Each structure stands twice: as C-alpha cells, then as structure tokens.
C-alpha positions as CSV (number, residue, x, y, z in Angstrom):
1,X,17.6,-5.7,-22.6
2,X,14.4,-6.5,-24.4
3,X,15.1,-10.2,-23.9
4,X,15.0,-9.5,-20.1
5,X,11.6,-7.9,-20.5
6,X,10.3,-10.9,-22.4
7,X,11.8,-13.3,-19.9
8,X,10.1,-11.4,-17.1
9,X,6.8,-11.6,-19.0
10,X,7.1,-15.3,-19.4
11,X,8.6,-16.4,-16.0
12,X,7.2,-13.5,-13.9
13,X,10.5,-13.1,-12.1
14,X,14.2,-12.3,-12.6
15,X,17.5,-12.8,-10.7
16,X,18.8,-9.9,-8.6
17,X,21.4,-9.1,-11.2
18,X,18.8,-9.2,-14.0
19,X,16.5,-6.9,-12.1
20,X,19.4,-4.5,-11.4
21,X,20.1,-4.3,-15.2
22,X,16.5,-3.6,-16.0
23,X,16.1,-1.0,-13.3
24,X,19.3,0.9,-14.1
25,X,18.8,0.9,-17.8
26,X,17.8,4.5,-18.7
27,X,17.0,4.1,-22.4
28,X,13.6,5.3,-23.6
29,X,13.5,2.4,-26.1
30,X,13.6,-0.2,-23.4
31,X,11.1,1.7,-21.2
32,X,8.7,2.0,-24.1
33,X,9.0,-1.7,-24.8
34,X,8.5,-2.6,-21.1
35,X,5.4,-0.3,-20.9
36,X,4.0,-1.8,-24.1
37,X,4.4,-5.4,-22.8
38,X,2.9,-4.5,-19.5
39,X,-0.1,-2.8,-21.1
40,X,-0.6,-5.9,-23.2
41,X,-0.6,-8.2,-20.2
42,X,-3.0,-5.9,-18.3
43,X,-5.5,-5.8,-21.3
44,X,-5.2,-9.6,-21.6
45,X,-6.6,-10.0,-18.0
46,X,-8.8,-6.9,-17.6
47,X,-9.5,-5.7,-21.1
48,X,-9.4,-2.0,-21.6
49,X,-11.2,-1.4,-18.3
50,X,-10.0,1.2,-15.8
51,X,-11.5,0.8,-12.3
52,X,-12.3,3.8,-10.2
53,X,-12.2,3.9,-6.4
54,X,-13.7,6.7,-4.5
55,X,-11.1,8.0,-2.0
56,X,-12.5,9.4,1.3
57,X,-9.7,10.9,3.5
58,X,-11.6,10.9,6.7
59,X,-9.0,11.9,9.3
60,X,-5.5,13.5,9.1
61,X,-4.7,12.9,12.7
62,X,-1.9,10.3,13.1
63,X,-0.1,8.9,16.1
64,X,3.0,8.1,14.0
65,X,6.0,10.4,13.1
66,X,7.2,9.0,9.9
67,X,9.9,11.3,8.5
68,X,8.4,11.6,5.0
69,X,4.8,12.2,5.8
70,X,3.0,15.6,5.9
71,X,0.4,14.4,8.4
72,X,3.1,13.1,10.9
73,X,2.4,13.7,14.5
74,X,5.1,16.4,14.9
75,X,3.8,18.6,12.1
76,X,2.4,21.5,14.0
77,X,1.5,23.3,10.7
78,X,-1.1,20.6,9.7
79,X,-4.7,21.8,10.1
80,X,-6.2,18.7,11.7
81,X,-9.8,17.4,11.0
82,X,-12.0,14.4,11.4
83,X,-15.1,13.6,9.3
84,X,-18.3,12.6,11.1
85,X,-20.1,9.4,10.1
86,X,-22.7,11.6,8.3
87,X,-20.0,13.3,6.3
88,X,-18.5,10.0,5.3
89,X,-21.9,8.7,4.2
90,X,-22.5,11.9,2.3
91,X,-19.3,11.3,0.4
92,X,-20.5,7.7,-0.4
93,X,-23.9,9.0,-1.6
94,X,-22.1,11.5,-4.0
95,X,-19.8,8.8,-5.2
96,X,-22.5,6.2,-5.8
97,X,-24.4,8.6,-8.0
98,X,-21.3,9.2,-10.0
99,X,-20.7,5.5,-10.6
100,X,-18.3,4.5,-7.8
101,X,-18.7,1.0,-6.5
102,X,-15.6,1.0,-4.2
103,X,-15.1,3.4,-1.4
104,X,-11.6,3.7,0.1
105,X,-11.6,5.0,3.7
106,X,-8.1,6.4,4.2
107,X,-6.7,8.1,7.2
108,X,-3.8,8.5,9.6
109,X,-3.5,6.1,12.6
110,X,-6.0,8.0,14.6
111,X,-7.0,6.5,18.0
112,X,-10.2,8.5,18.0
113,X,-11.5,6.0,15.4
114,X,-11.7,3.0,17.7
115,X,-12.4,-0.5,16.3
116,X,-16.0,0.0,17.4
117,X,-16.3,3.2,15.4
118,X,-14.7,1.8,12.3
119,X,-17.0,-1.3,12.5
120,X,-20.0,1.0,12.8
121,X,-19.0,3.0,9.7
122,X,-18.4,-0.2,7.6
123,X,-21.8,-1.6,8.6
124,X,-23.6,1.6,7.7
125,X,-21.9,1.8,4.3
126,X,-22.6,-1.9,3.5
127,X,-26.2,-1.6,4.7
128,X,-26.9,1.3,2.3
129,X,-24.6,0.2,-0.6
130,X,-24.6,-3.6,-0.5
131,X,-23.2,-3.8,-4.1
132,X,-20.1,-1.8,-3.2
133,X,-16.7,-2.8,-1.9
134,X,-15.2,-1.1,1.2
135,X,-11.5,-0.7,1.3
136,X,-9.7,0.4,4.4
137,X,-6.3,2.2,4.5
138,X,-5.8,3.0,8.2
139,X,-2.4,1.6,9.1
140,X,-1.3,-1.0,11.6
141,X,-3.9,-2.5,13.8
142,X,-4.1,-5.8,15.8
143,X,-5.1,-9.1,14.3
144,X,-8.4,-9.0,16.2
145,X,-9.1,-5.5,14.9
146,X,-8.6,-6.7,11.3
147,X,-10.9,-9.7,12.0
148,X,-13.6,-7.4,13.4
149,X,-13.5,-5.1,10.3
150,X,-13.6,-8.0,7.9
151,X,-16.6,-9.5,9.8
152,X,-18.3,-6.1,9.6
153,X,-18.0,-6.2,5.8
154,X,-14.7,-4.7,4.8
155,X,-13.5,-6.3,1.6
156,X,-10.0,-4.9,1.0
157,X,-7.1,-3.4,3.0
158,X,-4.3,-1.2,1.7
159,X,-1.1,-1.1,3.8
160,X,2.0,0.1,2.0
161,X,5.1,-1.6,3.4
162,X,7.0,1.5,2.2
163,X,10.3,-0.5,1.8
164,X,11.2,-4.1,2.3
165,X,14.8,-3.2,3.3
166,X,15.0,-3.2,7.1
167,X,17.9,-0.7,7.2
168,X,16.1,1.6,4.7
169,X,12.9,1.3,6.9
170,X,14.8,2.5,9.9
171,X,16.0,5.6,7.9
172,X,12.4,6.5,7.0
173,X,10.7,5.8,10.4
174,X,11.2,6.4,14.1
175,X,12.3,3.6,16.2
176,X,8.9,2.6,17.6
177,X,7.9,1.3,14.1
178,X,9.3,-1.9,12.7
179,X,9.3,-3.5,9.2
180,X,8.7,-6.9,10.9
181,X,5.3,-5.7,12.3
182,X,4.4,-4.0,9.1
183,X,4.9,-7.2,7.2
184,X,3.2,-9.3,9.8
185,X,0.1,-7.1,9.5
186,X,0.1,-7.8,5.7
187,X,0.3,-11.5,6.2
188,X,-2.4,-11.4,8.9
189,X,-4.7,-9.4,6.5
190,X,-4.2,-11.9,3.7
191,X,-4.9,-14.9,6.1
192,X,-8.1,-13.3,7.3
193,X,-9.4,-13.2,3.8
194,X,-9.0,-9.5,2.6
195,X,-8.0,-8.5,-0.8
196,X,-4.7,-7.1,0.3
197,X,-2.6,-4.2,-1.1
198,X,1.0,-3.4,-0.3
199,X,3.3,-0.8,-1.9
200,X,6.3,1.4,-1.7
201,X,7.6,4.9,-2.5
202,X,9.8,5.3,-5.6
203,X,12.9,7.5,-5.1
204,X,12.5,7.9,-1.3
205,X,15.6,9.2,0.6
206,X,18.4,6.6,0.9
207,X,16.6,4.2,-1.5
208,X,19.0,2.1,-3.6
209,X,18.6,-0.3,-6.5
210,X,19.2,-3.1,-4.0
211,X,16.4,-1.9,-1.7
212,X,14.0,-1.8,-4.7
213,X,14.9,-5.3,-5.6
214,X,14.0,-6.3,-2.0
215,X,10.7,-4.6,-2.6
216,X,10.1,-6.6,-5.7
217,X,11.0,-9.9,-4.0
218,X,8.7,-9.2,-1.1
219,X,5.8,-8.3,-3.5
220,X,6.4,-11.6,-5.3
221,X,6.5,-13.5,-2.1
222,X,3.3,-11.8,-0.6
223,X,1.4,-12.1,-3.8
224,X,-0.9,-9.2,-3.0
225,X,-4.1,-8.4,-4.9
226,X,-3.1,-4.8,-5.2
227,X,0.2,-2.9,-5.3
228,X,0.3,0.9,-4.8
229,X,3.5,2.6,-5.8
230,X,4.1,6.2,-6.4
231,X,7.0,8.7,-6.5
232,X,8.3,10.2,-3.3
233,X,7.4,13.8,-3.1
234,X,8.8,15.9,-0.2
235,X,6.6,17.8,2.2
236,X,7.9,21.2,3.5
237,X,7.1,20.4,7.1
238,X,9.0,17.1,7.3
239,X,12.7,16.2,7.9
240,X,12.9,15.3,4.2
241,X,11.7,18.6,2.9
242,X,14.9,19.3,0.9
243,X,15.2,15.9,-0.6
244,X,14.8,15.3,-4.4
245,X,11.4,13.8,-5.5
246,X,11.2,10.4,-7.1
247,X,11.4,10.2,-10.9
248,X,8.6,9.6,-13.4
249,X,10.5,7.1,-15.6
250,X,11.6,4.9,-12.7
251,X,8.0,4.8,-11.4
252,X,6.6,3.9,-14.8
253,X,9.4,1.2,-15.2
254,X,8.4,-0.3,-11.8
255,X,4.7,-0.2,-12.6
256,X,5.4,-2.3,-15.7
257,X,7.8,-4.6,-13.9
258,X,5.1,-5.3,-11.2
259,X,2.4,-5.9,-13.9
260,X,4.7,-8.5,-15.6
261,X,5.5,-10.1,-12.2
262,X,1.9,-10.3,-11.1
263,X,-0.3,-10.3,-14.3
264,X,-3.7,-10.1,-12.5
265,X,-2.7,-7.5,-9.9
266,X,-4.9,-4.4,-9.4
267,X,-2.4,-1.6,-10.0
268,X,-3.3,2.1,-9.4
269,X,-1.9,5.0,-11.4
270,X,-1.6,7.2,-8.2
271,X,-2.3,10.8,-7.5
272,X,1.4,11.3,-6.7
273,X,2.2,10.2,-10.3
274,X,-0.3,12.8,-11.6
275,X,1.3,15.4,-9.3
276,X,4.8,15.1,-10.7
277,X,3.6,15.0,-14.3
278,X,0.4,16.5,-15.7
279,X,-0.2,13.3,-17.7
280,X,1.2,11.0,-15.1
281,X,-1.9,9.0,-14.4
282,X,-2.5,8.4,-18.2
283,X,1.2,7.3,-18.6
284,X,0.7,5.0,-15.6
285,X,-2.3,3.3,-17.3
286,X,-0.2,3.0,-20.5
287,X,2.5,1.3,-18.4
288,X,0.2,-1.4,-17.1
289,X,-1.9,0.2,-14.3
290,X,-5.6,-0.3,-14.3
291,X,-7.0,1.6,-11.3
292,X,-7.5,5.3,-10.6
293,X,-8.7,6.8,-7.3
294,X,-10.4,10.2,-7.6
295,X,-11.0,12.1,-4.4
296,X,-14.5,12.0,-2.9
297,X,-13.5,13.9,0.3
298,X,-15.4,17.1,1.1
299,X,-13.9,20.0,-0.8
300,X,-13.1,22.0,2.3
301,X,-10.7,19.3,3.8
302,X,-8.8,18.2,0.7
303,X,-6.0,20.7,1.1
304,X,-5.6,19.5,4.7
305,X,-4.8,15.9,3.8
306,X,-1.4,16.6,2.4
307,X,1.0,13.7,2.7
308,X,3.3,15.7,0.3
309,X,3.4,19.1,-1.3
310,X,1.5,20.3,-4.4
311,X,-1.0,17.4,-4.4
312,X,-3.4,17.6,-7.3
313,X,-7.2,17.5,-7.2
314,X,-7.4,19.4,-3.9
315,X,-10.0,21.7,-5.3
316,X,-11.9,19.9,-8.0
317,X,-15.4,18.8,-7.4
318,X,-15.7,15.0,-7.6
319,X,-18.1,15.1,-10.5
320,X,-15.8,17.4,-12.6
321,X,-12.8,15.2,-11.7
322,X,-14.5,11.9,-12.8
323,X,-15.8,13.4,-16.1
324,X,-12.4,14.7,-16.9
325,X,-10.9,11.3,-16.0
326,X,-13.3,9.4,-18.2
327,X,-12.6,11.7,-21.2
328,X,-8.9,11.3,-20.8
329,X,-9.0,7.6,-20.6
330,X,-11.4,7.3,-23.5
331,X,-8.9,9.3,-25.6
332,X,-6.3,6.6,-25.0
333,X,-8.7,3.7,-25.8
334,X,-9.6,2.8,-22.3
335,X,-13.0,2.8,-20.5
336,X,-13.7,3.9,-17.0
337,X,-16.2,1.3,-15.7
338,X,-18.9,1.2,-13.1
339,X,-17.9,-1.9,-11.2
340,X,-16.4,-3.1,-7.9
341,X,-13.4,-4.0,-9.9
342,X,-12.4,-7.1,-8.0
343,X,-9.2,-9.0,-8.3
344,X,-9.3,-11.7,-11.0
345,X,-7.8,-15.1,-10.2
346,X,-5.8,-16.7,-13.0
347,X,-4.9,-20.4,-12.7
348,X,-5.9,-20.5,-9.1
349,X,-3.7,-17.5,-8.1
C-alpha cells in the first residue's frame, strides 16, 4: 500500500481501483505514512507556514433547503441574523490588528444581500485594507454577479461542490438545486480569474467509496486553488439528525490524498475537524493542510451560525483563539504567519 502512496506522490493521480484500495485501507501504518508524505510535500511548497483566514459569518438566512445544513430555510429553530456593514468592518478591524490579511465573508444564500450590497462591502474593505485579500463564500450566483464582485476587488471564492456524484447530490439536496449548475459556477469563477475553492463533506449520508473517487476526479479536473473538506456532522434540526458523523481517519486520509494530488493547493484544517476531535485541526496540519480559519464574527452571533451541532469556537474571543492557535502550531514546528497566503504556482500550474 505504501507503493500506492509513493505512486500518488510522483504521478499526482491513481486509477479508480487504486484509489479504492487506498481509501478502504484502515491500517494506522498506511495512514501515518500517507500523512507523513503529504506533510513533506506541503512543506516543500509552503515551508512550515500555516496561513490564517479571518472568518466573518455575516448572515445565517438562506433560501436553500439542503438536507444536511443547520441554517436551511425550513429550520424554524434557527435564530436568524444579519450583520450590518459597520459590524462587518468592525470584524475586519479586529482581525487586522490580530494579524489577519485575509477576510472570508461567509453566509447563506441571502437575497437581502444583493449584488450591489456585496459590491459595496467588498469596496469598503479593500479601501481600508488594500493589503488584504477578500474571500467570498456566499453560494451560487450568476456569472454577471461573480464578475461584479471580482471587479470590486474580491480575490477568492469558496464554493463547496459537496459531492461530484449526481445521484448522491440528489440525495443531499432538494430538486431545485443541481450539481450541473454548481459545477458550472465553479468553472465560471475560475474563468473570471478568482482563486477558487471547491470541497466536499466526508462521511455524509449515502456517500460511498465510489462517490468519493468521483470527488477526487472532479477536484483533479477543476484544479482549484483551494479545497475545503471536513467531516459531516449532523444537526438536530435537519432530516439527517440521526445519521452518523464522518470519521476522523478518513478525513485525514483524504486531506493527504488531495495534498499529494495537488501539491500547491491551499488546504484548510477545518473547524468541523476540530469539532469531532480536540486536536483535529493539528492533526489536519500534520496530514498536509496549511490553512486555519479562526472565527472573527461577533461573539453574540457565533452560536447562531450553526451548520452542524456542537461547533467549537462559538464563545472564544478572536484574540484568545488566535493566540491559542499560534501556540499549538508552534508546538508542532509550524508557524502561523501574517500574510495573505496566496496560492503558489508550480511549473505554471
């Protein structure tokens, strides 16, 4: 099995059968070797640097009704909120003082935030913090909307595809949403010039090894600048409330596989990973991840933006969180850096 890991490191891809063998192997020895090679490849490109992104969850209203999501439209138990422009800028001010040079504006697909409003927010942030990157994570919009945001100064866009298996996609989403449109949005974003992030849940209901292999093949084809994966965690107010959460080992295995497939990708160790294991984010870094996204949202709204149950860092102050993060990364030989943390091209890719 170690030969497969080395083959993946050298060729950046495997056959479906080889991926299946690697994904379904459950030995700690192979996982440890896979993590080790992925960490080596990550350090070869980015050194021991871990990049921080300041996450600002600015609205938990959403027009969609995805079956796994805690802020889905049908969840009557969700306490809805929207941040004002001033509150968003206050978050940026706090973050900038703490060393953040990327702000991630994340929210549900909320019609209140029109293209004009989003453009205005981007321009204000860029005017005050011209040395910072702005990342948007606000779902499916039109090609013209994406162009307008990019023209206003947005640098990156995160849009998880969730699953590249069309049948699996239908099992996770209502009929008005389509995988084809999701994928088209990602290709549109890349063509416009964004640094683009896709991603998927690990261990979501009805997921099979075959559907994960489709995810890996799509990721390879898209060649995104960022890939965000994390374990599925159920939310008590969704149709999937009684389903089992995704596993730590498979998530770490996939982080390493993606690092070896795309050596220069920006790869977050997600909050969801830290939620299912107290050292999950640290283990993610040791598996080849190189990005963490502490929460800059106002303390009084953090418990309202719950995509899943038991989310961590809903009470910590941002300053406390980042100091803790820095200490934990330093103890592993990594350095949290003050930088935009842009994607690095290797051999023109």
